[in-house]
Steps between C-alpha positions, in 0.01 A plus 500: 500500500330779310561740790869418490515589130319826569738584781804426282360720223432783746854476638647507149291806408603673822868435428462627145331821618774560755774436244338734247482773765865443585584498129337838444691643796830366367415625149430847640833504683683383188333769286577776749858380538547486124370853455703631795823377344433668168331215314252549220129459577473214247785323674327553835180343365686199362695446821191538719300256287783249519519548877126442533508180296809364670363574846177311433658207315787445741274557798251237383785252453657564839183544706361147501 
């Protein structure tokens, strides 16, 4: 039973690492897109942070 709990924890950590990596990629694309279309750098930071958080939160909810 303890091995099963360890395996579940390892799977959850793996998913979180993958989602964070995906989130940083999406945040980078959002920041570049914002700057390409004439947005302010502060706006790009806010949008990219929101994209990172939303990617991880929504991904953890959907990926179960």
